[in-house]
N, C-alpha and C positions, 0 to 999 in steps of 0.2 A: 150419452145418457139422458134420459128423459128429466125432466125437475122433480117430479114426484119419489121417480124410482133415486133418485139423487138424495133426495132429502128421507126419503125411510135409511140408505144408508148410511147416511151423515149419524142419524140418529142411536143407528146400531155403534158406530166408531165412539160416537159420545158415551154412552151406556156403558162402555168397557174400558174408559178412561176417568183417572180421578179427576185429570186437569190438559185441557189442550188449547192449543191459540188459532190464530188468523192464520198462522204460518203455515202451522202443520197441516190446515182442512186446507189450504191454497196448493200446497207440494201434494197428499195424500189422496186429494178428487182432480187435480189439474185445472183447477180456477179459478179464477181472478178475485183482488181482493173485495172487490166490490160485491162479485157474487156471491163469496163466500159470508161475508156480513148479511146481505139480505136475507142468506141463507138461515141465518142465526135468526134473526128477527121471526122469520117464519115459524122457526121450531120456537120459538118462546111462545107464540101469538097460539101455538096448538097448546101448548099445558105447560111444555118441558122445563121445571124451574133452573134456568140457569143464574150461576151467578158471577157477576165479570170482576176482574181484580186490576185494578187500577197500578200503572205504574210502567216501567220500562221492560221487564218481563212478564207482564201482566197477561191473564188468559179469563179463563171461563173453566167453571166446574160443577158438577148437577148438587143441585143443593138437598143435603142428608135429608132422612127420614121424611121425604116428600113422597108425592105418587107421581109417575109418570102416569104419562098419557097413554089409551089405547094403541096396542099394536096396530098398523096398519098397512094392508096386503096390496099390493097392485094384483088385477085381474091377471098378469100372464102368472106372478106366483100365485094366486088361488086355484090355478087350473093346474099348475106343475103339484102343489101340495095333494089337491085329490085323485089325478094321475098315478103319484105313489103310492095314494091307500090303495086306489083299484088295481096295479101291479104286482102289489103284494098280497091280495086278497088268494084266501085258498094256499097259502104257502107253509103253515103252521109253522109262521115268528111268534115269537114269547111277547110278551105283555101286552096279548090281545084286547083284555078287559079298557085299558090304559090309551089301546088304539082308538077304541068306539069313542068313549069320551070325547078323544082328541077330535075328532070327525065332527061330531055334534058341537062342540066349543067354535070350529071351524066353518061350520053352516049357519051358527049363531051368530058371527062376526061381521059374515058378509050382505052385500046389499041384495035384493029381491031378483037384479038384476043378473049379479053375479052366480044365485043360486040357477038362477034357468039357464042359464051356461053351462052346470057341471048335471043337471036334468038330463039334457040333452048329449054329453060325454059321457054317463053314466049308460044311455041307452045305447051310445051308437059303439065306444070302445070295448072289445072286448080279450081278456089278457087269459092265458094258460090256466088253467083253473078254473077259471070262471064258470060260472052256472049262466047259462043265456037265459035263463027261466026264473032266475032272481039275482041278476047284480045289484047287489045290494050293498054299500059301503061299510053297512052298519052289521051287515050277516058276523054269526059267530061260529061259523061252521067250520073253520079251521084253526079249532086248537092243538096246541102243540103236546109233545111227551110233558109228561107232568111235572119230569124232573128239569127240564132245560133251565125252566127261572131259578130253579136251585142254584144251577149248575154254574150260571152266570154273575149273579149274585155272589159265588164263593169267589170266581175267578176274576172280578174284582177285586179282591182281598185280595189273589193268592194266586199262585198260576200252578205251584206246585201241591199235585194233587195226589190221592190216591182213589181211582173208583173201582166200583164192582160192576166186570160185564154178564151176562147169561150167554153160555155158548152152548147149542146144543144140551139145555136142558142144565149146563156144568155152572157153576158161577166163577168165574175167577179177576184175582184181584193185582192189581197194576198199579205202579207208583211212575206215575207220569209228570213233565214241565210242560203246559199247554202251550204251543204254539199258535195256532189258530182255533177257530171253532166255528164252522163254515158249511152254506146248506147249497146241498147238491141234487137235482133231480129227485124231490120232493123229500128227500134226506136230512137232516143233522147230523152231522158229523166232526169228531175231536182228531186235528192234525198234532200228535205230540211225537215228546221224547220218552220213550220206556227206558230208565232208567234201569232195570236189569239186564234187559236185550244190549242197551248200549246205542240206538236205532230209532230211529221214524216207524211212526204205528200210526194209523188211520181206525177210531173206532167209532161206530154207527152209534147214538145218542140211543136210539131207538133199543137198544141192549143195557142201557145203563140201569143199573139196581139201586147202584150207591153212590155217592161223591162227598170226600171233605178231603181238608186239608192234608198235605203229605207228612208225615214225619222228618222233624229237622235231618237225623241222622242218614235219611236215603239223599238228602239232595246234593245237587252238584250245580255249583255259580252257572249262572246263565252264559257267562263267558267262555268255561267249559264247555259246556255243551253243543252251544254254536262253533267251536272250534271241532268237535265232535261229528257237526253235522256237515262243515266243511269237507273235512275231507271224504266222509261217505259220497260227496257229489263227483267227486271225483273218478269215482266207480261208473257214473251213467254210462251207457252205452249202446243204449236206442235213442236215438234223436230224430224224431218227424216232424213235416211242418203238413198243418191238417189245413184242408177247404172246409169250406160251408160242408158239404154233403158229408164227409168224414167226420166233421162236428156234430154234425144230427146223431149221426150212430152211434158216436160216441158220449152223445147223453143218455143214449136209451139203454147202452150198458158200458160199464167199464168195471175191472177190479177195482179193489178200495183204493191200492195202493200208487193210482196213476193219477196224474192230474194233467191240465193243458194250462199254458200261458196264452191269455189272446193278445192277438198281433195286431190288431186295429181298434179302434173305439168301437166298430159294427158288428163285433165279434166273430166274421165271417171269415178267420185267417186264426190258426194259432197255433203253438210251438206244445210239442211234447217232447217229454225228459225223462226217463227212467232204468233204472237199474234189472235185467233178467240174469238170475242163474242161470246159465245151460249148461250148468253141471248137474240141476235137479231137470228127468224129465218131465214130471209133470208141471211143475212150469213154465219149461220150454215149450212143451204141444199146448198148454193154455194161452199160452202169449201169443204163439204162431195162430193158431184158432181166430184168437184175439182180434189180429190183425188184420185177416180176412176177412173177417167181417167189419172192419172200417171201409171199406172199399178199394178203390181203386183213386178215390178223390186226397191221396199223399203223396209227400215228396219225400225219402229215405235220404236224411244227409248223415246219421252213423247208424251201424245195426250189427249186432253179431256173424259170424260166420255161419253158425248154426243158426241161429233162425230165418237166414237168407236160404241155404240148403231145406229146412222143413217148407218154405215158401212152395218151392222148386218143388218138394216130393208132391207138394197137395194139390200144386195146381198141374202136376203130371197127372194126377187122377183123374180130375176133369177133366184135362184134356191134353190123352194117351198119343 
């Protein structure tokens, strides 16, 4: 690790602790005693108000009620922050106005040379959803669903929710325990345990009319919910390995209840696990058609016999 990066990391380490010693720095950052002492002196010279404690168990602490120095970014950290902003453009993310002010502060903190690098990156790098004719980090064109921020504020306090969903011009209410809130294919989705059905369900945030904390009498403990979900996992009867082409098809369209887990950091392979109700003709037909839509870049680990037979029938239509 370069000295500038190490100094920045040590400053964050110090800020998060009420007290620290030279020995702790040596062990945490794998540096010698003389290097740790030099780094402490450099940090003090930058203006961090450290107070030394004498004695056998002495160390350092940050003086209270003092102004800490301005955060400094390395060139790579600045580029990483900027590219992260670019990659999330037009993704309908919450707190958009806060992201705008963060971007303005970031640009104000860095040197002119770093700003020139960011201008070049902004011209060259394009991500999905970016308008190539207006690639502006401060663009406010990707406003999210208006209820999304309200949903996040409530779930930070309580994940037991009562939600109202509009389905075919009819408003339905559900009492749920929110497991995850995630963004996929331009949509925000609620992954939740439905208390009435006692099973996992997925609700599009775009269909959300209202959200509020759930009544106490409708709640189950988190452990009870997880216990029920674990029992339902045993019902999984379709397991597929997806290659890159199949993942691309999956991203174009997939049933809401189906999700994938990537098996490498480049997101070029994934595992799909789900349950197909083979007694439902409609679900069986829909899933068979969709699996054919994924293409031949899949490997079957587990599949119900009824689905396999459906494949054979459909293939026979094309290749009699």
